[in-house]
N, C-alpha and C positions, 0 to 999 in steps of 0.2 A: 163189270165185274162180278160175280156171285160170292155170296158166302157174307161173312160177318164182316161190316164195316169197320175199319179201324177206328173213325171218331164216331161217336153218335151225332145224328142227324141235328140234334138239338143244339150240339155244340157247334157244329159247322155253320149253322144260322146265328150263332153270337158271334163269329169271328169279326164281325165289322165294328163291335162294340169296342169303346176305348178301354175299358178295363181288361178285356183280353190283351190288347196290344201294350197295356202298361206291362202286365205279367210279362208278356214274352220278351219286350224289349227294355227289362231292367239292364242297367249298365254292365257291361262285360267285366270291365276293371272294378271290382268292388269294396276294395281294401279302403279306399279314402270316401266312399260313399255312405251318408246316414240313409239308411234303409228305413221304409216306413214300418210301424207300427204293425200293419197288416200284415206286410210280410212276414215278418217275424213270427207272427199268429198263426201263419198259414206254415211255416216250416216246423214250428211247436207241434202242429197237429198233425205233421206227417211222423215226425218223430215219436211222438206219442203212440201213435197207430202202430209204429215199428215195435216200441217198447212193450205194448197191451197183447201184440202177438207173439211176443219173445223171440223176435226176429233180430240176427246180427245184420252189420250194413251188409256185409258180403251176402247173405240169404235175400234180403231185399233187394241190392242189386241185380243179383242174378234174376229174381224172378220180374224186375223193370227193365232187364236187358241194361242195365249200366253198367259202369266197373264201379268196384267198390271207392275207389278215390274220390270220382265224379259224385257219387253220394254222399260221402264224408264232407265234402266241399259244399255241396247244396244245402245239406244240413248246418253246416257251420255258416251257412250266410256268406261265403266268400265267392261263389260262382253261383248265378242265378238259373233259375229251373224254368226251362222253356215249358210250353203249353203241352207239348207231345210228352216230355218227360214227367210233367207232372199228371198228364192222364194215365201214363204208364204206372207211375208210383200209386195212382188211386187204384186203379184195377188190381195190383199186387196186394195190397192192404185191404182191398175191399171197403174203400172209403167212397161215398157218393161224389164224385167229381163235379157235378152241377152244384151241387149244394156248396161243396168247399169255394169253388170260384166265387159262388154269389156272394157267399158271406164275406170273402176278399173284397168283393167289388163295393159291399155295403160299408166295410171298414175303410175303404180308400177314400169313398165319398165322404165320412164323416170326419177323415183327417185332412179332405183339402180346404183350403183357406176360404 
């Protein structure tokens, strides 16, 4: 297939890393789950990016090809963001995906017992 790859090669190479799996497989039912601080920090960075650019949830959702209710639940921490959605949100906000995920990994490692 020609054209722009959906995911950068660097990211695809990292799919075997545990922090990517952790990010992707966060529990689907999140109401009774205590989320790690690293995940809350990640969500805060996404919200801050949206606020800085003056975007509404509807604007960002449209750019990232999500629904506004989905984005609302992601930002509130009541629905996990999967890796592909995170990549789309970073692209829409012009945030460095690899850097964001790397910071998440470092923070998760610090929080590990």
